[in-house]
BAMARVEX-764637 format. One line per 8 residues: number of its first residue (from 1); their letters; for each residue x, y, z of C-alpha. Coordinates in steps of 0.2 Angstrom, whole numbers, plus 5000, padded with zeros to 4 digits. Example, Ala and Ser with C-alpha at 12.3 -4.5 7.8 and 13.67 -1.06 7.14 Angstrom:
2
1 = AS = 5062:4978:5039; 5068:4995:5036
//
This chain:
419
1 = MSTSDVPM = 5284:4821:4854; 5280:4833:4840; 5263:4840:4835; 5263:4829:4819; 5262:4814:4830; 5246:4820:4838; 5231:4811:4830; 5219:4822:4821
9 = SLLVSAIV = 5204:4815:4830; 5212:4821:4847; 5215:4838:4840; 5197:4840:4834; 5191:4833:4851; 5201:4847:4859; 5193:4860:4849; 5176:4854:4854
17 = VLTLLSAY = 5180:4853:4872; 5188:4871:4872; 5173:4878:4863; 5162:4871:4877; 5173:4878:4890; 5173:4895:4882; 5154:4894:4881; 5154:4890:4899
25 = FSGSETAM = 5165:4905:4904; 5155:4917:4892; 5138:4911:4899; 5144:4912:4917; 5150:4930:4914; 5133:4936:4907; 5123:4926:4919; 5132:4933:4934
33 = MALNRYRL = 5131:4951:4928; 5112:4949:4923; 5107:4943:4940; 5093:4954:4949; 5103:4960:4965; 5087:4962:4975; 5080:4945:4971; 5098:4938:4974
41 = RHLVKEKH = 5097:4946:4992; 5080:4938:4994; 5087:4921:4989; 5102:4923:5001; 5090:4926:5015; 5081:4910:5010; 5097:4901:5012; 5099:4896:4994
49 = QGARKANR = 5116:4889:4992; 5119:4894:4974; 5113:4912:4978; 5124:4913:4993; 5140:4908:4983; 5135:4920:4969; 5132:4934:4981; 5150:4931:4988
57 = LLRRPDRL = 5157:4932:4971; 5148:4947:4966; 5154:4957:4982; 5171:4958:4972; 5166:4959:4954; 5185:4963:4949; 5190:4946:4956; 5175:4937:4948
65 = LGVILIGN = 5178:4945:4931; 5197:4941:4933; 5194:4922:4936; 5181:4921:4922; 5192:4931:4909; 5208:4922:4914; 5199:4905:4910; 5191:4911:4895
73 = NLVNFSAA = 5206:4919:4887; 5217:4904:4891; 5204:4893:4883; 5202:4904:4867; 5221:4905:4864; 5223:4887:4867; 5209:4884:4854; 5218:4896:4842
81 = TVATIIGM = 5234:4886:4844; 5225:4869:4841; 5216:4876:4826; 5232:4882:4818; 5240:4865:4819; 5224:4857:4811; 5225:4870:4797; 5243:4867:4794
89 = RLAGDTGV = 5240:4849:4793; 5225:4850:4781; 5231:4864:4769; 5248:4870:4774; 5251:4889:4774; 5234:4892:4767; 5226:4882:4782; 5236:4893:4794
97 = LLAPWVLT = 5229:4908:4786; 5211:4902:4786; 5211:4894:4804; 5208:4911:4813; 5193:4915:4802; 5185:4898:4804; 5189:4897:4823; 5182:4915:4825
105 = FIFLIFAE = 5166:4910:4816; 5164:4894:4826; 5167:4903:4843; 5157:4918:4839; 5141:4907:4837; 5144:4892:4849; 5155:4900:4862; 5149:4919:4863
113 = ISPKTLAA = 5132:4923:4855; 5122:4907:4859; 5128:4905:4877; 5127:4923:4882; 5109:4925:4874; 5104:4909:4884; 5112:4916:4900; 5104:4933:4898
121 = AKPEPIAF = 5087:4924:4896; 5089:4912:4911; 5103:4920:4922; 5098:4912:4939; 5100:4893:4935; 5116:4896:4925; 5124:4909:4938; 5120:4898:4953
129 = TSAHVLTP = 5127:4882:4945; 5142:4891:4939; 5145:4898:4956; 5149:4881:4963; 5163:4879:4950; 5169:4897:4950; 5172:4898:4969; 5185:4884:4970
137 = LLQLLYPV = 5192:4890:4953; 5195:4907:4961; 5203:4899:4976; 5215:4889:4964; 5219:4904:4953; 5219:4917:4967; 5237:4922:4966; 5236:4925:4947
145 = VAFVNAIS = 5219:4934:4949; 5226:4945:4962; 5241:4950:4952; 5230:4953:4936; 5218:4963:4947; 5232:4974:4955; 5238:4979:4938; 5221:4982:4930
153 = NALVRPFA = 5214:4992:4945; 5230:5003:4945; 5226:5007:4927; 5207:5010:4930; 5209:5020:4946; 5213:5037:4939; 5197:5036:4928; 5186:5030:4942
161 = KGATTTDR = 5189:5044:4954; 5173:5051:4960; 5162:5037:4953; 5150:5030:4966; 5140:5014:4964; 5125:5010:4975; 5111:4998:4974; 5099:5010:4982
169 = LTTEELRT = 5084:5016:4972; 5077:5033:4970; 5059:5036:4973; 5056:5038:4954; 5066:5022:4951; 5056:5013:4964; 5040:5019:4956; 5046:5011:4940
177 = VVGEGAAL = 5050:4995:4948; 5033:4994:4956; 5024:4999:4941; 5032:4989:4928; 5044:4976:4936; 5033:4969:4951; 5021:4954:4948; 5007:4961:4960
185 = PGQHQNMM = 4989:4962:4959; 4983:4978:4951; 4975:4985:4967; 4991:4981:4977; 5001:4989:4964; 4991:5005:4964; 4992:5006:4983; 5011:5005:4983
193 = LSILDLDD = 5012:5018:4970; 5000:5029:4980; 5011:5027:4995; 5026:5034:4985; 5015:5048:4979; 5011:5054:4997; 5028:5064:4996; 5021:5075:4982
201 = VTVDDIMI = 5004:5078:4990; 5000:5090:5004; 4985:5091:5015; 4978:5106:5006; 4976:5095:4990; 4964:5083:4999; 4956:5094:5012; 4937:5098:5013
209 = PRAEIVAI = 4937:5117:5009; 4932:5129:5022; 4915:5133:5013; 4910:5115:5015; 4915:5112:5033; 4901:5105:5044; 4903:5112:5061; 4893:5117:5077
217 = NIDDDIPD = 4891:5136:5081; 4890:5136:5100; 4880:5152:5099; 4866:5143:5091; 4851:5137:5103; 4853:5120:5111; 4838:5113:5102; 4846:5118:5085
225 = IMNQVANS = 4863:5111:5090; 4855:5094:5095; 4845:5093:5079; 4861:5096:5069; 4870:5082:5079; 4855:5070:5076; 4856:5073:5057; 4875:5074:5055
233 = QHTRLPVY = 4883:5061:5043; 4900:5064:5052; 4906:5057:5068; 4917:5072:5073; 4911:5090:5072; 4922:5106:5075; 4914:5118:5088; 4917:5136:5085
241 = KENINNVI = 4911:5153:5092; 4906:5167:5080; 4915:5161:5065; 4925:5146:5059; 4942:5154:5062; 4938:5153:5081; 4936:5134:5083; 4936:5130:5102
249 = GVLHLRRL = 4935:5111:5101; 4930:5095:5092; 4915:5085:5097; 4915:5067:5095; 4896:5063:5093; 4898:5046:5102; 4900:5056:5118; 4884:5065:5115
257 = TRYVGAED = 4873:5050:5111; 4866:5049:5129; 4860:5067:5127; 4851:5065:5111; 4832:5068:5114; 4836:5076:5131; 4832:5093:5136; 4843:5096:5151
265 = INKAELLE = 4860:5098:5143; 4867:5115:5142; 4881:5123:5132; 4894:5121:5146; 4891:5103:5147; 4892:5102:5128; 4909:5110:5128; 4916:5099:5142
273 = LTREPYFI = 4913:5084:5130; 4924:5092:5116; 4942:5089:5114; 4955:5103:5110; 4956:5106:5091; 4971:5101:5082; 4978:5113:5069; 4990:5109:5055
281 = PEATPLHT = 4999:5120:5041; 4991:5119:5024; 5008:5114:5016; 5011:5098:5027; 5015:5083:5016; 5003:5068:5017; 5016:5056:5023; 5021:5068:5037
289 = QLLNFQTN = 5003:5071:5042; 4999:5052:5043; 5013:5050:5055; 5008:5065:5065; 4990:5058:5066; 4998:5042:5073; 5009:5051:5085; 4996:5063:5092
297 = KRRLALVV = 4982:5050:5092; 4971:5061:5082; 4960:5058:5067; 4954:5075:5062; 4964:5091:5059; 4960:5109:5054; 4970:5116:5040; 4976:5134:5043
305 = DEYGDVQG = 4986:5146:5032; 5001:5157:5036; 4989:5169:5044; 4981:5156:5055; 4964:5157:5046; 4955:5140:5044; 4956:5134:5026; 4949:5117:5027
313 = IVALEDIL = 4948:5101:5037; 4956:5084:5034; 4953:5067:5042; 4964:5052:5044; 4951:5043:5032; 4955:5056:5018; 4974:5051:5018; 4970:5032:5019
321 = EEIVGEFT = 4958:5035:5004; 4973:5042:4995; 4982:5025:4997; 4968:5012:4996; 4956:5022:4985; 4938:5028:4989; 4928:5018:5001; 4914:5016:4988
329 = TDYAASVP = 4912:5005:4973; 4907:5020:4962; 4919:5034:4964; 4910:5046:4952; 4894:5044:4962; 4904:5050:4977; 4908:5067:4969; 4891:5076:4969
337 = EIHPQEDG = 4899:5091:4960; 4901:5082:4944; 4885:5080:4933; 4886:5070:4917; 4876:5076:4902; 4868:5066:4888; 4879:5074:4875; 4895:5068:4884
345 = TFLIDGTA = 4900:5084:4893; 4900:5087:4911; 4893:5101:4922; 4905:5103:4936; 4903:5114:4952; 4917:5127:4953; 4921:5121:4971; 4925:5104:4965
353 = LLRDINRS = 4943:5099:4968; 4954:5096:4953; 4961:5080:4960; 4943:5073:4963; 4939:5077:4945; 4954:5069:4938; 4952:5053:4948; 4933:5052:4944
361 = LDWSLPID = 4934:5056:4925; 4952:5049:4922; 4957:5067:4916; 4973:5076:4918; 4969:5094:4923; 4984:5103:4931; 4985:5101:4950; 5001:5110:4953
369 = GPKTLNGL = 4993:5127:4956; 4975:5130:4961; 4966:5116:4970; 4948:5119:4963; 4940:5121:4946; 4935:5139:4950; 4953:5143:4955; 4960:5135:4939
377 = VLERLEFI = 4948:5145:4928; 4951:5161:4936; 4970:5159:4936; 4970:5155:4917; 4958:5170:4913; 4967:5182:4925; 4951:5191:4928; 4933:5187:4936
385 = PESNVCLR = 4921:5186:4921; 4905:5195:4921; 4897:5184:4908; 4899:5167:4901; 4916:5164:4893; 4924:5149:4884; 4942:5143:4885; 4953:5129:4880
393 = MDGYLMEI = 4965:5122:4893; 4977:5108:4891; 4966:5097:4880; 4950:5102:4888; 4936:5114:4883; 4927:5124:4896; 4912:5135:4896; 4907:5145:4911
401 = VQIGGNMV = 4889:5142:4914; 4886:5151:4930; 4894:5166:4940; 4891:5173:4957; 4899:5179:4972; 4915:5184:4963; 4918:5166:4958; 4914:5153:4944
409 = KTVKVWEA = 4900:5142:4951; 4897:5130:4937; 4907:5125:4922; 4903:5114:4907; 4919:5104:4903; 4923:5091:4890; 4938:5084:4881; 4944:5094:4866
417 = PAP = 4946:5083:4850; 4964:5081:4844; 4969:5095:4832
//
């Protein structure tokens, strides 16, 4: 039977069928490669049948691509042969010349661009459905696929040396996924990002500085100590002798409640109620200190520098606030060092932490150096001013308002207009 005996309707039908098969292989390839691997693993754990088969196919992408491309190329070349026969019948030699151009146009639209665009937009339903067909097709064509893969892998191997592929995400990549690719409520998203940021923040970034530590001086009279305890806003107070560098214990005020108003307690009994102080280096990352608090069953630590001098104090609640946010509905109100002015400027105490200022006012003052506004100003000036000085710093204008005790006490700050 010659090709001239084949009905024209059958040849046209063959072109339509081959176009659909080519569209299937093209769409399947794009859908399989566009699958989100992490969502795929989740669906595998949920025992989704299509996801399981797709996951097994993707374990060996060379075999998957092999069976898809073998099928696709077989279909495309078969369609080219049929199109040549149709062209010869309709227009002779001219039809033979035109057949590849016409077929390319048809396949480009209906068998390549359209199915691949659809597969990229909806990869899961197409990939999971295709997996049910590609799995038995791979088993059927396995000898051919293995032979083709052996040759192609041998050709690629010299160029692929040293190349490593991994699905593990770096911290920055994970931050991008959480920030842009996760469908989470805003608060949950912020908490997850804050957890990732714990690696970059140390205890000296969030500690209460030495000058603001509320502590008990054991050298004070008992009535004064009891009065301080009765009016304290904290549940744990360091107890020191002579100066804050000589902390001898930490007192939990709950242990002292039965003595409030009593006059028969003495300093020895008071010290018996204290717990051994817990000291930590100032450069300890927050994620490490969070685990240390858990391991040591502590909630309060004194931060010391390389010389052993106390630089500040940090509590478990301070680290938790870095994750979940301040335990207050108005964060600006919880930063008493910041005083808004009617003209839109802010009077800020020099002891205010830069992180607190940034968080309260949504600013971006540099925090990779000094921790306080006073430290930042002095670092930029490189001298201690004797009178009021103005300076521009990273998009902010600052005017020193008050100086005393070799430090900048008050600064007027506002955002500088764009040049």
